[in-house]
Structure formats: structure tokens, C-alpha cells
TIZA-173197 format. One record per atom (N, C-alpha, C, O): residue in one letter; x, y negated, z negated. Coordinates in steps of 0.2 Angstrom, whole numbers, padded with zeros to 4 digits, always signed. Atoms other than C-alpha are relative to their C-alpha. Layout:
# residues N
AXYZ
...
END
This chain:
# residues 278
X-0006-0004+0002
X+0152-0999-0939
X+0005+0000+0006
X+0003+0000+0012
X-0005+0000-0005
X+0168-0998-0929
X-0001+0007+0004
X-0004+0011+0002
X+0002-0005-0004
X+0167-0987-0914
X+0002+0007-0002
X-0001+0012+0000
X-0003-0006+0002
X+0178-0973-0921
X-0003+0003-0007
X+0000+0008-0009
X+0002-0003+0007
X+0168-0970-0937
X-0007+0003+0001
X-0011+0001+0006
X+0006-0003+0000
X+0153-0959-0940
X-0002+0002-0007
X+0002+0002-0012
X+0002-0001+0006
X+0142-0954-0954
X+0000+0008-0002
X-0002+0012+0003
X+0001-0007+0003
X+0142-0938-0965
X-0003+0000-0006
X-0001-0005-0010
X+0003+0000+0006
X+0131-0934-0979
X+0001+0006-0004
X+0001+0012-0001
X-0002-0005+0005
X+0136-0923-0994
X-0005+0000-0005
X-0006-0005-0009
X+0006+0000+0005
X+0122-0917-1006
X+0001+0006-0004
X+0002+0012-0002
X+0001-0005+0005
X+0121-0907-1022
X-0007+0003+0002
X-0011-0001+0005
X+0006-0003-0001
X+0106-0895-1022
X-0005-0001-0006
X-0009-0005-0006
X+0004+0000+0006
X+0098-0891-1039
X-0001-0006-0003
X+0004-0009-0006
X+0001+0006+0003
X+0090-0906-1046
X+0001-0006+0004
X+0000-0012+0002
X-0001+0006-0004
X+0095-0917-1032
X-0004+0001+0007
X-0009-0003+0007
X+0004-0001-0006
X+0089-0911-1015
X-0006+0005-0001
X-0011+0004+0001
X+0006-0005+0002
X+0079-0897-1023
X-0002-0002-0007
X+0001-0004-0011
X+0003+0002+0007
X+0067-0900-1037
X+0002+0005-0005
X+0003+0011-0004
X-0003-0004+0005
X+0073-0894-1053
X-0004+0006-0002
X-0001+0011-0004
X+0005-0005+0002
X+0058-0883-1057
X-0002+0005+0006
X-0002+0011+0005
X+0003-0003-0005
X+0051-0878-1040
X+0005+0002+0006
X+0003+0006+0010
X-0005-0001-0005
X+0067-0878-1029
X-0003-0002+0007
X+0000+0000+0012
X+0002+0003-0006
X+0057-0887-1016
X+0003-0006+0002
X+0005-0010-0002
X-0003+0006-0003
X+0064-0900-1004
X-0005-0004+0004
X-0003-0009+0007
X+0005+0003-0004
X+0047-0906-0997
X+0000-0007+0000
X-0001-0011+0004
X+0000+0007+0001
X+0048-0923-1005
X+0005-0004+0004
X+0005-0010+0005
X-0006+0003-0004
X+0064-0926-0995
X-0001+0000+0007
X+0003-0002+0011
X+0001-0002-0007
X+0056-0921-0978
X+0001-0006+0004
X+0004-0006+0009
X-0001+0006-0004
X+0055-0939-0971
X+0008-0002+0001
X+0010-0003+0007
X-0007+0001-0001
X+0074-0942-0974
X+0003+0005+0004
X+0008+0004+0008
X-0003-0005-0004
X+0079-0925-0968
X-0002+0000+0007
X+0003+0001+0011
X+0002+0000-0007
X+0069-0927-0952
X+0004-0006+0003
X+0006-0005+0009
X-0004+0006-0003
X+0078-0944-0949
X+0007+0002+0001
X+0010+0001+0006
X-0007-0002+0000
X+0095-0936-0953
X+0001+0004+0006
X+0006+0004+0010
X+0000-0004-0006
X+0091-0923-0940
X+0000-0003+0006
X+0003-0002+0011
X+0001+0004-0006
X+0085-0935-0927
X+0006-0004+0002
X+0008-0005+0008
X-0006+0004-0001
X+0101-0945-0929
X+0006+0004+0001
X+0012+0002+0002
X-0006-0004-0001
X+0112-0930-0928
X+0006-0001-0005
X+0011+0000-0003
X-0005+0001+0005
X+0121-0934-0944
X+0001+0007-0004
X-0004+0010-0006
X-0002-0006+0004
X+0130-0919-0952
X-0002+0000-0007
X-0001-0005-0010
X+0002+0000+0007
X+0122-0914-0968
X+0004+0006-0003
X+0003+0012-0001
X-0005-0005+0003
X+0134-0904-0980
X-0003+0002-0007
X-0004-0003-0011
X+0002-0002+0007
X+0127-0894-0995
X+0006+0001-0004
X+0011+0005-0002
X-0006-0001+0005
X+0139-0895-1010
X-0003+0002-0006
X-0007-0002-0010
X+0004-0003+0006
X+0133-0884-1024
X+0004+0005-0004
X+0010+0008-0002
X-0003-0005+0004
X+0138-0872-1038
X-0003+0007+0002
X-0001+0012+0000
X+0003-0006-0003
X+0127-0859-1028
X+0005+0004+0003
X+0010+0001+0005
X-0004-0004-0004
X+0135-0845-1020
X+0000-0001+0008
X-0005-0004+0010
X+0001+0000-0008
X+0139-0844-1001
X-0006+0004+0002
X-0009+0002+0007
X+0006-0004-0002
X+0126-0830-1000
X-0006-0004-0001
X-0011-0004+0004
X+0006+0004+0001
X+0113-0841-1007
X-0001-0006+0005
X-0006-0007+0008
X+0001+0005-0005
X+0117-0856-0996
X-0001+0002+0007
X-0005-0001+0010
X+0001-0002-0006
X+0118-0846-0981
X-0008+0003+0001
X-0011+0002+0006
X+0007-0002+0000
X+0101-0838-0985
X-0005-0006+0001
X-0010-0006+0005
X+0004+0006+0000
X+0093-0856-0988
X+0001-0002+0008
X-0004-0004+0010
X-0001+0003-0007
X+0101-0861-0971
X-0003+0004+0005
X-0006+0001+0010
X+0003-0004-0004
X+0094-0846-0962
X-0007-0002+0001
X-0010-0001+0006
X+0007+0002+0000
X+0077-0851-0967
X-0002-0007+0002
X-0007-0008+0005
X+0002+0008-0001
X+0077-0870-0966
X+0004-0003+0005
X+0002-0008+0008
X-0005+0003-0004
X+0092-0874-0955
X+0001-0007-0002
X+0000-0012+0003
X-0001+0006+0002
X+0095-0889-0965
X+0008-0003+0001
X+0009-0009+0002
X-0007+0002+0001
X+0114-0889-0966
X+0005+0001+0006
X+0004+0007+0009
X-0005-0001-0005
X+0129-0891-0954
X+0006+0003-0003
X+0010+0006+0001
X-0006-0004+0003
X+0142-0885-0967
X-0002+0001-0007
X-0007-0002-0010
X+0002-0002+0007
X+0142-0877-0984
X+0006+0000-0004
X+0011+0002-0002
X-0005+0000+0005
X+0152-0880-0999
X-0003+0004-0006
X-0007+0001-0009
X+0003-0004+0005
X+0149-0866-1012
X+0004+0000-0007
X+0010-0002-0006
X-0004-0002+0006
X+0154-0862-1030
X+0004-0006-0003
X+0010-0005-0004
X-0003+0006+0002
X+0158-0880-1035
X+0007-0002+0003
X+0011-0004+0000
X-0005+0001-0004
X+0170-0882-1021
X+0005+0005+0001
X+0010+0004+0004
X-0005-0006-0001
X+0179-0865-1022
X-0001+0003+0007
X+0004+0006+0009
X+0001-0003-0006
X+0172-0860-1005
X-0002-0006+0005
X-0007-0009+0004
X+0002+0005-0005
X+0171-0871-0989
X-0001+0004+0006
X+0003+0008+0009
X+0002-0003-0006
X+0162-0865-0974
X-0003-0004+0005
X-0008-0008+0004
X+0002+0004-0006
X+0160-0873-0957
X+0000+0004+0006
X+0005+0007+0008
X+0000-0004-0006
X+0154-0865-0941
X+0002+0007-0001
X+0006+0010+0003
X-0001-0007+0002
X+0155-0848-0949
X+0007+0002-0002
X+0009+0008-0003
X-0007-0001+0003
X+0173-0850-0954
X+0001-0002-0007
X-0001-0008-0009
X+0000+0001+0008
X+0175-0848-0973
X+0007+0000-0002
X+0012+0004-0001
X-0007+0001+0004
X+0190-0854-0984
X-0002+0001-0007
X-0006-0002-0009
X+0001+0000+0007
X+0191-0849-1002
X+0006-0003-0003
X+0012-0002-0002
X-0005+0004+0003
X+0200-0862-1012
X+0000+0002-0008
X+0005-0001-0011
X+0000-0002+0007
X+0195-0855-1029
X+0004+0006-0002
X+0007+0009+0002
X-0004-0005+0003
X+0203-0843-1041
X-0003+0007+0002
X-0009+0008+0004
X+0003-0007-0001
X+0201-0824-1039
X-0005+0002-0005
X-0005-0001-0011
X+0005-0002+0004
X+0187-0815-1047
X+0003+0003-0007
X+0000+0003-0012
X-0003-0003+0005
X+0199-0806-1058
X+0002-0005-0006
X+0002-0004-0012
X-0002+0005+0005
X+0206-0822-1066
X-0007-0003-0003
X-0006-0004-0009
X+0006+0002+0003
X+0188-0828-1069
X-0002+0004-0005
X-0004+0002-0011
X+0003-0005+0005
X+0183-0812-1078
X+0005+0000-0006
X+0003+0000-0012
X-0005+0000+0006
X+0199-0813-1089
X-0001-0006-0004
X-0002-0005-0010
X+0001+0006+0004
X+0196-0831-1094
X-0007+0001-0004
X-0007-0001-0010
X+0007-0001+0003
X+0177-0827-1098
X+0001+0004-0006
X-0002+0003-0011
X-0001-0004+0005
X+0182-0813-1109
X+0004-0003-0006
X+0002-0001-0012
X-0003+0003+0006
X+0194-0823-1119
X-0004-0005-0003
X-0004-0006-0009
X+0005+0005+0003
X+0181-0836-1121
X-0005+0004-0005
X-0006+0001-0010
X+0005-0004+0004
X+0169-0823-1127
X+0003+0002-0007
X-0001+0002-0012
X-0003-0002+0006
X+0181-0817-1140
X+0001-0006-0005
X+0002-0005-0011
X-0002+0006+0004
X+0185-0835-1147
X-0006-0004-0003
X-0005-0007-0007
X+0006+0004+0002
X+0167-0842-1149
X-0004+0003-0005
X-0003+0009-0006
X+0004-0002+0006
X+0154-0840-1162
X-0007+0002+0002
X-0012+0003-0002
X+0007-0001-0002
X+0138-0837-1151
X+0001+0006+0006
X+0006+0006+0009
X+0000-0005-0005
X+0134-0823-1139
X+0001-0003+0007
X-0002-0008+0008
X-0002+0002-0007
X+0140-0825-1121
X-0001+0005+0005
X+0002+0010+0005
X+0001-0004-0006
X+0134-0818-1105
X+0001-0004+0006
X+0002-0010+0005
X-0002+0004-0006
X+0137-0824-1087
X-0004+0003+0006
X-0006+0009+0006
X+0003-0003-0006
X+0130-0822-1070
X+0004+0006+0003
X+0001+0010+0006
X-0004-0005-0002
X+0144-0810-1066
X+0000+0006-0004
X+0002+0012-0002
X+0000-0005+0004
X+0140-0799-1080
X-0007+0003-0002
X-0008+0008-0005
X+0007-0002+0002
X+0121-0798-1082
X-0004+0003+0007
X-0001+0002+0012
X+0005-0003-0006
X+0107-0789-1071
X-0003-0006+0003
X-0004-0011+0000
X+0004+0006-0004
X+0098-0800-1058
X-0006-0002-0004
X-0008-0007-0003
X+0006+0002+0004
X+0083-0799-1069
X+0001-0005-0005
X-0003-0010-0006
X-0001+0005+0005
X+0091-0809-1082
X+0002-0007+0003
X+0000-0012+0001
X-0001+0006-0003
X+0097-0822-1070
X-0006-0003+0003
X-0007-0009+0002
X+0006+0002-0002
X+0080-0823-1063
X-0004-0003-0006
X-0007-0009-0005
X+0003+0003+0006
X+0073-0826-1081
X+0003-0007-0002
X-0001-0011-0004
X-0003+0006+0002
X+0086-0839-1084
X-0001-0006+0004
X-0001-0012+0002
X+0000+0005-0005
X+0084-0849-1068
X-0007-0001+0003
X-0009-0006+0006
X+0006+0001-0004
X+0066-0846-1062
X+0000+0003+0007
X-0005+0002+0011
X-0001-0003-0007
X+0073-0838-1046
X-0004+0006+0001
X-0005+0010-0004
X+0002-0007-0001
X+0065-0823-1038
X+0005+0005-0001
X+0011+0003-0001
X-0005-0005+0001
X+0073-0807-1040
X+0005+0001+0006
X+0011+0001+0005
X-0004+0000-0006
X+0080-0807-1022
X+0005-0006-0001
X+0011-0005+0001
X-0004+0006+0001
X+0087-0825-1025
X+0005+0001-0006
X+0011-0001-0005
X-0004-0001+0006
X+0094-0820-1042
X+0006+0005+0002
X+0012+0004+0000
X-0005-0005-0003
X+0104-0805-1033
X+0005-0004+0004
X+0011-0003+0003
X-0004+0004-0004
X+0111-0818-1021
X+0004-0005-0005
X+0010-0006-0004
X-0003+0005+0005
X+0115-0830-1036
X+0006+0004-0004
X+0011+0001-0006
X-0006-0004+0003
X+0126-0816-1044
X+0006+0002+0004
X+0010+0005+0001
X-0006-0002-0005
X+0137-0813-1029
X+0005-0005+0000
X+0006-0009+0005
X-0004+0006+0001
X+0150-0825-1035
X+0007+0003+0001
X+0009+0008-0001
X-0007-0001-0001
X+0169-0825-1030
X+0004-0003-0004
X+0009+0000-0006
X-0005+0004+0004
X+0177-0839-1039
X-0002-0004-0005
X+0001-0009-0007
X+0003+0004+0005
X+0166-0846-1052
X-0005+0005-0004
X-0007+0010-0002
X+0005-0004+0004
X+0154-0839-1066
X-0003-0005-0005
X-0001-0007-0010
X+0004+0004+0004
X+0140-0849-1074
X-0001+0004-0007
X-0003+0010-0006
X+0000-0003+0007
X+0139-0845-1093
X-0007+0000-0002
X-0011-0005-0002
X+0006-0001+0003
X+0123-0839-1101
X+0001+0000-0008
X+0003+0005-0011
X-0001+0000+0007
X+0124-0845-1119
X-0003-0006-0003
X-0006-0010+0000
X+0003+0006+0004
X+0118-0858-1133
X+0006-0002-0004
X+0006-0001-0010
X-0006+0002+0004
X+0135-0866-1138
X-0001-0006-0004
X-0005-0010-0003
X-0001+0006+0004
X+0139-0878-1151
X+0005-0005+0004
X+0008-0002+0009
X-0005+0004-0003
X+0150-0893-1146
X+0007+0003-0001
X+0011+0002+0003
X-0006-0003+0001
X+0164-0884-1154
X+0001+0006+0004
X+0007+0007+0007
X-0001-0006-0004
X+0161-0868-1144
X+0002-0003+0007
X+0006+0000+0011
X-0001+0003-0006
X+0161-0879-1128
X+0008-0003+0000
X+0011-0001+0005
X-0007+0002+0000
X+0178-0887-1133
X+0005+0006+0000
X+0010+0006+0003
X-0004-0006+0000
X+0185-0870-1137
X+0001+0003+0007
X+0006+0005+0010
X+0000-0003-0007
X+0180-0863-1120
X+0003-0004+0005
X+0007-0002+0009
X-0003+0004-0005
X+0186-0878-1111
X+0008+0000-0001
X+0011+0000+0004
X-0007+0000+0001
X+0203-0877-1119
X+0003+0007+0003
X+0008+0007+0006
X-0003-0007-0003
X+0205-0858-1115
X+0000-0001+0008
X+0005+0002+0011
X+0000+0001-0007
X+0200-0862-1097
X+0006-0004+0003
X+0009-0002+0007
X-0005+0005-0002
X+0212-0876-1095
X+0007+0003-0001
X+0011+0002+0003
X-0006-0003+0002
X+0226-0866-1103
X+0002+0005+0006
X+0008+0007+0007
X-0001-0005-0006
X+0224-0853-1088
X-0001-0004+0007
X-0001+0000+0012
X+0000+0004-0006
X+0223-0867-1075
X-0007+0000+0003
X-0008-0002+0009
X+0007+0000-0002
X+0204-0866-1074
X-0004-0006-0003
X-0001-0010-0007
X+0004+0006+0003
X+0190-0879-1078
X-0007+0003-0002
X-0009+0009+0000
X+0006-0001+0002
X+0174-0878-1087
X-0004-0006+0001
X-0003-0011-0002
X+0004+0006-0002
X+0161-0889-1079
X-0007+0001-0001
X-0010+0006-0001
X+0007+0000+0002
X+0144-0894-1084
X-0005-0002+0006
X-0004-0008+0009
X+0005+0001-0006
X+0130-0893-1070
X-0006-0002-0003
X-0007-0004-0009
X+0006+0002+0002
X+0112-0897-1071
X-0003+0005-0005
X-0007+0003-0010
X+0003-0005+0004
X+0108-0880-1080
X+0006+0003-0004
X+0005+0005-0010
X-0004-0005+0003
X+0124-0871-1085
X+0007-0003+0000
X+0009-0008+0004
X-0007+0001+0000
X+0142-0873-1090
X+0003+0006+0005
X+0001+0012+0004
X-0003-0005-0005
X+0153-0864-1076
X+0007+0000+0000
X+0010-0005+0000
X-0007-0001-0001
X+0170-0857-1076
X+0002+0000+0007
X-0001+0004+0011
X-0002+0001-0007
X+0179-0862-1060
X+0007-0002+0000
X+0010-0004-0005
X-0007+0002-0001
X+0195-0867-1053
X+0001-0007+0001
X-0004-0011+0000
X-0001+0008+0000
X+0203-0884-1051
X-0002-0003+0006
X-0003-0009+0006
X+0003+0003-0006
X+0196-0886-1034
X-0007-0002-0001
X-0011+0002-0003
X+0006+0003+0002
X+0181-0897-1037
X-0004-0002+0006
X-0002-0001+0012
X+0004+0002-0006
X+0167-0904-1026
X+0003-0006+0004
X+0002-0006+0010
X-0004+0005-0003
X+0178-0919-1022
X+0005+0002+0005
X+0006+0000+0010
X-0006-0003-0004
X+0193-0909-1016
X-0003+0004+0006
X-0001+0003+0012
X+0003-0004-0006
X+0181-0898-1005
X-0003-0005+0005
X-0003-0004+0011
X+0002+0006-0005
X+0173-0914-0998
X+0005-0002+0005
X+0004-0003+0011
X-0006+0002-0004
X+0190-0920-0992
X+0002+0005+0005
X+0003+0004+0011
X-0002-0005-0005
X+0194-0903-0984
X-0006+0001+0005
X-0004+0002+0011
X+0005-0001-0005
X+0177-0902-0976
X+0001-0006+0005
X-0001-0005+0011
X-0001+0006-0005
X+0180-0920-0968
X+0006+0002+0005
X+0006+0000+0011
X-0006-0002-0005
X+0197-0913-0961
X-0003+0005+0005
X-0001+0004+0011
X+0002-0005-0005
X+0188-0899-0953
X-0005-0003+0005
X-0005-0001+0011
X+0005+0003-0005
X+0174-0909-0946
X+0003-0004+0005
X+0001-0005+0011
X-0004+0005-0005
X+0187-0921-0938
X+0002+0005+0006
X+0004+0002+0011
X-0003-0005-0005
X+0193-0905-0928
X-0006+0001+0005
X-0005+0001+0011
X+0006-0002-0004
X+0175-0901-0921
X-0004-0006+0003
X-0007-0004+0008
X+0005+0005-0002
X+0166-0917-0919
X+0003-0006+0003
X+0009-0008+0002
X-0002+0006-0003
X+0167-0932-0908
X-0006-0006-0001
X-0011-0004-0003
X+0005+0005+0001
X+0158-0949-0909
X-0004-0001+0006
X-0003+0003+0011
X+0005+0001-0006
X+0145-0956-0897
X+0004-0001+0007
X+0002+0000+0012
X-0004+0001-0006
X+0159-0961-0885
X+0004+0005+0002
X+0008+0005+0007
X-0004-0006-0002
X+0167-0944-0885
X+0007+0000-0003
X+0010+0005-0002
X-0007+0000+0003
X+0182-0949-0895
X+0000+0003-0006
X-0005+0004-0010
X-0001-0003+0007
X+0189-0940-0910
X-0002-0005-0005
X+0000-0011-0005
X+0002+0004+0005
X+0182-0947-0926
X+0006-0001-0004
X+0009+0003-0007
X-0006+0001+0004
X+0196-0956-0935
X-0002-0001-0008
X+0002+0000-0012
X+0002+0001+0007
X+0186-0960-0951
X-0007+0000+0000
X-0011-0002+0004
X+0007-0001+0001
X+0169-0955-0958
X-0002-0005-0005
X+0001-0007-0010
X+0004+0004+0005
X+0157-0966-0967
X-0004+0006-0004
X-0008+0009-0001
X+0003-0006+0003
X+0152-0954-0981
X-0005-0002-0006
X-0004-0007-0009
X+0006+0001+0005
X+0136-0953-0992
X+0000+0006-0004
X+0000+0012-0001
X+0000-0006+0004
X+0136-0942-1007
X-0006-0001-0005
X-0007-0006-0008
X+0005+0001+0004
X+0121-0938-1018
X+0000+0006-0005
X+0001+0012-0003
X+0000-0005+0005
X+0121-0929-1035
X-0003-0002-0006
X-0005-0008-0007
X+0003+0002+0006
X+0114-0928-1052
X+0004+0002-0007
X+0001+0000-0012
X-0003-0003+0006
X+0126-0920-1064
X+0008-0001-0001
X+0011-0004+0004
X-0007+0001+0001
X+0144-0921-1071
X+0004+0003+0005
X+0010+0000+0007
X-0005-0004-0005
X+0151-0908-1059
X-0001-0003+0007
X+0003-0001+0011
X+0001+0004-0006
X+0145-0920-1045
X+0005-0006+0000
X+0006-0009+0005
X-0004+0006+0000
X+0157-0934-1051
X+0005+0000+0005
X+0006-0005+0008
X-0005+0000-0005
X+0172-0929-1040
X-0002-0002+0007
X+0001-0005+0011
X+0003+0001-0006
X+0161-0929-1025
X-0003-0007+0001
X-0001-0010+0006
X+0003+0006+0000
X+0152-0945-1029
X+0006-0005+0001
X+0005-0011+0004
X-0006+0005+0000
X+0169-0954-1032
X+0003+0000+0007
X+0006-0006+0008
X-0003+0000-0006
X+0175-0949-1015
X-0004-0004+0006
X-0001-0005+0011
X+0005+0002-0005
X+0160-0956-1006
X+0000-0008+0001
X+0002-0011-0004
X+0001+0007-0001
X+0158-0973-0998
X-0006-0003-0003
X-0007-0008-0006
X+0006+0001+0003
X+0140-0973-1004
X-0002+0006-0004
X-0002+0011-0002
X+0002-0006+0005
X+0136-0963-1020
X-0007-0001-0003
X-0009-0007-0004
X+0006+0000+0003
X+0119-0959-1026
X-0001+0004-0006
X+0000+0010-0005
X+0001-0004+0006
X+0115-0953-1043
X-0008+0001-0001
X-0011-0004-0001
X+0007-0002+0001
X+0099-0944-1045
X-0002+0001-0007
X+0002+0005-0010
X+0002-0001+0007
X+0090-0945-1062
X-0002+0007-0002
X-0005+0010+0003
X+0002-0006+0002
X+0087-0930-1072
X-0007+0001-0001
X-0010-0004-0004
X+0007+0000+0000
X+0070-0924-1071
X-0003+0000-0008
X+0001+0004-0012
X+0003+0000+0007
X+0059-0927-1087
X+0004-0005-0004
X+0003-0005-0010
X-0004+0004+0004
X+0073-0939-1093
X+0000-0007+0003
X+0003-0012+0000
X+0000+0007-0003
X+0070-0954-1081
X+0008-0002+0002
X+0012+0002+0003
X-0006+0003-0002
X+0085-0965-1077
X+0005+0001-0006
X+0003+0002-0012
X-0005-0001+0005
X+0101-0962-1087
X+0006-0005+0002
X+0007-0008+0007
X-0006+0004-0001
X+0118-0971-1089
X+0004+0003+0006
X+0004+0009+0008
X-0004-0003-0006
X+0129-0970-1073
X+0005+0005-0002
X+0008+0005-0007
X-0005-0005+0001
X+0140-0955-1072
X+0007-0002+0001
X+0011+0001-0002
X-0007+0003-0002
X+0155-0965-1065
X-0001-0007+0002
X-0006-0010+0003
X-0001+0007-0002
X+0161-0982-1061
X+0001+0001+0008
X+0006+0004+0010
X-0001-0001-0007
X+0159-0984-1042
X-0002-0007+0003
X-0007-0009+0001
X+0001+0007-0003
X+0159-1000-1031
X-0007+0000+0003
X-0010-0005+0004
X+0006+0000-0004
X+0144-0994-1022
X-0005+0006-0002
X-0007+0010+0002
X+0004-0006+0003
X+0134-0982-1034
X-0007-0003+0000
X-0009-0008-0002
X+0007+0002+0001
X+0115-0982-1032
X-0003+0005-0004
X-0001+0011-0005
X+0004-0004+0005
X+0103-0975-1045
X-0007+0001+0004
X-0010-0004+0004
X+0006-0002-0004
X+0089-0966-1036
X-0006-0002-0005
X-0006-0001-0011
X+0006+0002+0004
X+0071-0972-1042
X-0003+0006-0003
X-0007+0005-0008
X+0003-0006+0003
X+0065-0954-1045
X+0004+0006+0000
X+0010+0006+0003
X-0004-0006+0000
X+0072-0937-1049
X-0001+0004+0006
X-0006+0003+0010
X+0000-0005-0006
X+0075-0923-1036
X-0001-0003+0007
X+0001-0008+0008
X+0000+0002-0007
X+0070-0924-1018
X-0004-0007+0001
X-0003-0010+0006
X+0003+0006-0001
X+0058-0939-1020
X+0005-0006-0001
X+0005-0010+0004
X-0006+0005+0000
X+0073-0950-1026
X+0005+0001+0005
X+0007-0004+0008
X-0005-0001-0006
X+0084-0942-1013
X-0003-0003+0006
X+0001-0007+0010
X+0003+0003-0006
X+0072-0947-1000
X+0000-0008+0001
X+0002-0011+0006
X+0000+0007+0000
X+0071-0965-1005
X+0007-0003+0000
X+0008-0008+0004
X-0007+0003+0000
X+0089-0968-1009
X+0004+0001+0007
X+0007-0004+0009
X-0003-0001-0006
X+0095-0960-0993
X-0003-0005+0006
X+0001-0007+0010
X+0003+0004-0005
X+0083-0969-0982
X+0002-0008-0001
X+0003-0011+0004
X-0002+0007+0001
X+0088-0986-0990
X+0007-0001+0003
X+0009-0006+0006
X-0007+0000-0003
X+0107-0982-0986
X+0000+0000+0008
X+0003-0004+0011
X+0000-0001-0008
X+0103-0977-0968
X-0003-0006+0003
X-0001-0008+0008
X+0002+0006-0003
X+0093-0993-0966
X+0006-0005+0000
X+0006-0009+0005
X-0006+0005+0000
X+0109-1003-0970
X+0005+0002+0005
X+0008-0003+0008
X-0006-0002-0004
X+0121-0993-0960
X-0001+0002+0007
X+0003+0004+0011
X+0002-0002-0007
X+0111-0988-0944
X-0005-0005+0003
X-0008-0008-0001
X+0006+0004-0004
X+0100-0996-0931
X-0005+0005+0000
X-0006+0010+0003
X+0005-0005+0001
X+0085-0987-0937
X-0005+0001+0006
X-0009+0006+0006
X+0004-0001-0006
X+0075-0990-0921
X+0002+0004+0006
X-0001+0007+0009
X-0002-0002-0006
X+0086-0985-0908
X+0007+0005+0000
X+0006+0011+0000
X-0006-0004+0000
X+0104-0980-0910
X+0004+0000-0007
X+0003-0004-0011
X-0004-0001+0006
X+0116-0974-0923
X+0007+0003+0002
X+0007+0006+0007
X-0006-0003-0001
X+0134-0969-0924
X+0000+0007-0002
X+0000+0008-0008
X+0001-0007+0002
X+0132-0950-0924
X+0006+0004+0003
X+0010+0002+0006
X-0005-0005-0002
X+0143-0935-0922
X-0003+0005+0005
X-0009+0007+0005
X+0002-0005-0005
X+0142-0922-0908
X+0005+0006-0001
X+0011+0005+0000
X-0004-0005+0001
X+0149-0905-0912
X+0002+0004+0007
X+0005+0009+0007
END
């Protein structure tokens, strides 16, 4: 790679780096260890809350930066930016959707943590963190296709989006994972230098995801990895991309294989790599 370029990895969590059922990342440990050895920044990009991501990072120290709530919040070196809508706007749109559809509707912002735990398999403490949302709200419902269309129309009329993740439809703002990825790269350029000590002029980006809400992030990346949905095997590509890879396995096992293959291509795996220094 040119001297002024460096690698950054952006990854979705649930169903991608984290197993869909167990929330474990152990099957990705070899690639995670390699990323750490090469000092490549790893950025979590998730519909999870900032509180959830910070808790994961306090225990595992996996990530150099955090993008929460589908791109609504960008956090690097303890400096947080909120790009998503206000909680008041989210609540207003959710209630309008509730009044317009034909099935019961609850959400992470309106239910007790015990319900979030039952819906997700999270522990009660983790469910409490999952409910601490600022600019998005996952819906708990069993919608028809018509209900989804009605909800999406209402959200869009108010300048919001309804996006489908691995488990839930989520009301969120127009800032998506792709927008947040670009903002994170701008911030990384301020803090990081390449191996020669020069400011990084351009990053080589790798993004990994498994759901429609990951499409904007995958589209922005130089190398895009689609992780297959667990129990469904491979599926049709989420997007057209000149360098889209389909991982061979769901979850962290597929993450591990696909990322190692890309790193084999773009780094000297035995000795040196173009790395960043914060």
C-alpha cells in the first residue's frame, strides 16, 4: 500500500462478530488477536446503545472507537457526538405508528428491562443497558408487510427511518452506519499517524455486517464482508459491491475466516503492516 495509507476495520456486532444466540466472539479470537498485534483500529458499529458498547469494551477491550444506535452516536477517545434525532422525536413517531398499525407495538424505550431480556436473551443487567437509548428505538411487534410499510411511511414523513436489523425494526434518524463510518474516519485522521509518523491521508477500510442496516457501511468500505444469517446459510448479496466477500460461516467463525483472508491480501502477515499509531 502507499506510504500514507492505513487499515481500519468496521464491524457490526450481533450476528456478525457476536454469535446470534450466545453473544460470544470466541470463534473470532484468532483474527482479533491478529488485528491487535498489527495495531489496526477496530470500530464497533451497532444498533446497540453507547452504554452497551462501553460495557463490552470495559470487559474485553476490543474496540478503538464506538458507533452506536445505527450511526446516531460516534465515540472516539471518550469524546461523543450525537448525530441522531432527539428522544422526544423518536417517541412522537413511535406513538404515531402505534396508532396507525393493526398489531400491538411495544419498544425498548417503553418496556421494562425484563421484557427486553426475554426478547433478546440478554441478562437483566445487559437489558437495562440496551434500554438506555438516545436517538433510536427497536420495535417489539409482529407486523404484517402492510404494517411495516405504514410504519416506514410515517417515519419518513417525519424525517426518520425504519431500518431492519438482525432481530428488530428500529426507528432511527437519517444518519446511518455509512454516514457514521465517514465521520469516524475524519476523526481518526486527526488522532492517528502511519508507521512513518505522517498523518494518514487515506484509509483502507474493511467492513463486516450481516443485515440490511449494514448496507450503508458495507457500501462505503474498500473491502465488504457479508456474514450469512445463522441457521439460514448463505443468502443473496445485500448489495452490489466491487469487492464484496461472502463469509463461509455465520457469526464470529465466518468473521474470523473472511477477515484473515483479507488481511493476508493487504498486509505482510509475517513481519510488517501499514498500521496506525494513536
